[in-house]
Every structure is written in C-alpha cells, then in structure tokens.
C-alpha positions in Angstrom: -89.4 50.3 -96.8 -91.7 47.3 -96.3 -90.7 44.4 -94.1 -89.4 41.3 -95.9 -91.1 38.2 -94.7 -89.7 34.6 -95.1 -92.3 33.8 -97.7 -91.1 36.8 -99.8 -87.5 35.4 -99.8 -88.8 31.9 -100.6 -90.6 33.2 -103.7 -87.9 35.6 -104.8 -86.3 34.9 -108.1 -83.4 36.5 -109.8 -82.5 37.1 -113.4 -79.9 34.8 -114.9 -76.7 36.6 -115.9 -73.7 35.4 -117.9 -71.2 35.6 -115.0 -73.7 35.5 -112.2 -73.5 33.9 -108.8 -73.7 30.2 -108.2 -77.4 29.4 -107.9 -76.9 26.6 -105.3 -75.0 29.0 -103.0 -77.6 31.7 -103.5 -80.4 29.2 -102.8 -78.6 27.9 -99.7 -78.1 31.4 -98.4 -81.7 32.3 -99.0 -82.8 29.1 -97.2 -80.5 30.1 -94.2 -82.0 33.6 -94.2 -85.6 32.2 -94.3 -84.8 29.8 -91.4 -83.3 32.7 -89.4 -86.3 35.0 -90.1 -88.8 32.2 -89.2 -86.9 31.5 -85.9 -86.9 35.3 -85.1 -90.6 35.5 -85.9 -91.4 32.6 -83.6 -89.3 34.1 -80.9 -91.0 37.5 -81.3 -94.4 35.9 -81.2 -93.5 34.1 -78.0 -92.2 37.3 -76.4 -95.3 39.2 -77.5 -97.5 36.6 -75.9 -95.5 36.8 -72.7 -95.7 40.6 -72.8 -99.5 40.3 -73.2 -99.7 37.9 -70.3 -97.6 40.2 -68.1 -99.7 43.2 -69.1 -102.8 41.3 -68.1 -101.2 40.4 -64.8 -100.3 44.1 -64.2 -103.8 45.1 -65.1 -105.0 42.5 -62.5 -102.8 44.0 -59.9 -103.8 47.6 -60.8 -107.5 46.6 -60.4 -106.6 45.1 -57.0 -104.9 48.4 -56.0 -108.0 50.4 -57.2 -110.2 48.3 -55.1 -108.0 48.9 -52.1 -108.1 52.7 -52.7 -112.0 52.5 -52.7 -111.8 50.7 -49.4 -109.5 53.4 -48.1 -112.3 56.0 -48.5 -114.6 53.8 -46.3 -112.1 52.8 -43.6 -108.7 54.4 -43.7 -107.0 52.3 -41.1 -108.3 48.9 -42.5 -107.4 49.9 -46.0 -103.8 50.8 -45.0 -103.4 47.3 -43.5 -104.9 45.6 -46.6 -102.8 47.7 -48.9 -99.6 46.9 -47.1 -100.5 43.3 -47.1 -101.3 43.4 -50.8 -98.0 45.0 -51.6 -96.1 42.4 -49.6 -98.0 39.7 -51.4 -97.3 41.2 -54.7 -93.6 41.5 -53.9 -93.6 37.9 -52.6 -95.3 36.7 -55.8 -92.8 38.7 -57.9 -89.9 37.3 -55.9 -91.2 33.7 -56.1 -91.8 34.1 -59.9 -88.2 35.5 -60.2 -86.8 32.6 -58.2 -88.9 30.1 -60.2 -87.8 31.6 -63.5 -84.1 31.6 -62.4 -84.4 28.0 -61.3 -86.1 27.0 -64.6 -83.4 28.8 -66.6 -80.6 27.1 -64.6 -82.3 23.8 -65.1 -82.5 24.3 -68.9 -78.9 25.5 -69.0 -77.8 22.4 -67.1 -79.8 20.2 -69.4 -78.2 21.9 -72.4 -74.7 21.5 -70.9 -75.4 17.8 -70.2 -76.5 17.3 -73.8 -73.3 19.0 -75.0 -71.2 16.8 -72.8 -73.0 13.6 -74.0 -72.6 14.6 -77.6 -68.9 15.3 -77.0 -68.5 11.9 -75.4 -70.3 10.2 -78.2 -68.1 11.9 -80.8 -65.0 10.9 -78.8 -66.1 7.3 -78.5 -66.9 7.2 -82.2 -63.4 8.5 -83.0 -61.8 6.0 -80.6 -63.8 3.2 -82.2 -62.7 4.4 -85.7 -59.1 4.5 -84.6 -59.3 1.0 -83.0 -61.0 -0.4 -86.1 -58.4 1.3 -88.4 -55.6 -0.2 -86.2 -57.2 -3.6 -86.3 -57.6 -3.5 -90.1 -54.1 -2.3 -90.6 -52.8 -5.2 -88.5 -54.8 -7.7 -90.5 -53.7 -6.1 -93.8 -50.0 -6.3 -92.8 -50.6 -10.0 -91.9 -52.2 -10.6 -95.3 -49.4 -8.8 -97.2 -46.5 -10.5 -95.3 -45.4 -13.7 -97.2 -45.2 -16.8 -95.2 -41.7 -18.3 -94.6 -42.8 -21.8 -95.9 -43.9 -20.2 -99.2 -40.6 -18.5 -99.7 -38.6 -21.8 -99.0 -40.8 -23.8 -101.5 -40.6 -21.0 -104.0 -36.7 -20.9 -103.8 -36.5 -24.8 -103.9 -38.6 -24.9 -106.9 -36.5 -22.3 -108.6 -33.3 -24.4 -107.9 -34.8 -27.4 -109.4 -35.0 -29.5 -106.3 -37.3 -32.4 -106.3 -38.6 -31.8 -102.8 -42.3 -31.4 -102.4 -43.5 -27.9 -103.0 -46.0 -28.1 -100.2 -45.0 -28.8 -96.7 -46.8 -28.5 -93.4 -46.9 -25.0 -92.1 -47.8 -23.7 -88.8 -51.2 -22.0 -88.6 -50.9 -18.7 -86.8 -54.1 -17.3 -85.5 -54.7 -13.6 -86.0 -55.5 -11.6 -82.8 -59.2 -11.6 -82.1 -60.7 -8.1 -82.4 -62.0 -6.4 -79.4 -65.7 -5.8 -79.2 -66.4 -2.3 -80.3 -69.6 -0.4 -79.5 -70.4 2.6 -81.7 -73.0 5.1 -80.5 
C-alpha cells in the first residue's frame, strides 16, 4: 500500500450519493487530517535532520578514535593517555550536551506553562469584565424600567380630573458611574 501524502488528501474527491455524508464535515475532517499529516511530516524531517547531525558527530568521534588507535601502534603508552583523555572529553561533551538539552527543554516547558497561565488569566479577566458590564447594564436597565414616583402622582391626578399642573419638579437622581473596565 502506498503512503498517503497531504496533497493526496487535499485533491481527493468523492462521488455524490443520495444519502451521503455532510460535505462540510467531510471537508473539515480532511483539512484536519492534512494538517496533522503535515505537522507529522515536519516533525519527521526535523528528527531525520537531527539523526543525520548525530551520525555525523558519531562519525567524527569514530575518526578520532581511529586516529588514536594508529598512534597506539607508534607509542603505546602515549596513545593510552590520549585515548583515556579523549574518552573523558567525549563523556564530558555528552554530559554537557545532555545538561544543556535538559535545561533547554525545562526552559521551553516553563515558557509554555507561563503562556498557559497568562492565557488563563486573560480569559478570567475577560469573563470578569463581561460579568461586571452585564451587572452594570442590568442596573441601568432596571433604573430605566422603574417608573418615577412623580410620574405616577401626575398620572393619577390627571386621571381624577384634578386641575393641578401635570409637571412638577422632580429630583434628579444620578446613576452610579461605571467602573473603568480593561479588557485584554
């Protein structure tokens, strides 16, 4: 069976059927599959490049070892010291590379966690702002819908046929000022 590439999925068409699947759902699923395959292909390419680099480094170390073995033929004692030194250096390089890699991974994990926390805080602040704005709007709406006492007195006096003026001075009540809301 040949491998299916993202381009194959992208250009794949299906026959229409009377009671077939929803085209938008099928297209969305195919887009998701394409994206996943492309991500996997990029990851595979990065890993293959890393493997090639590591093989090249191994080859370099093997050539160093071969050189040390040739020196061993000429001077056994000197070669043993150089070989031991080379092995220690190789181990040190491996250890340093391992420590550096672990440090880099930890740094990236910390950065990812920080980004998650910042996103969560932003979501929480947005929800809080929405809630505060909703509360403020509901307060204003209730103030708008509540009839004023002066209006009700004038309305009942007019209904009873009283000749008092329909408009009288009313006290102006200021609505509470909204708090400043910052949305991120």
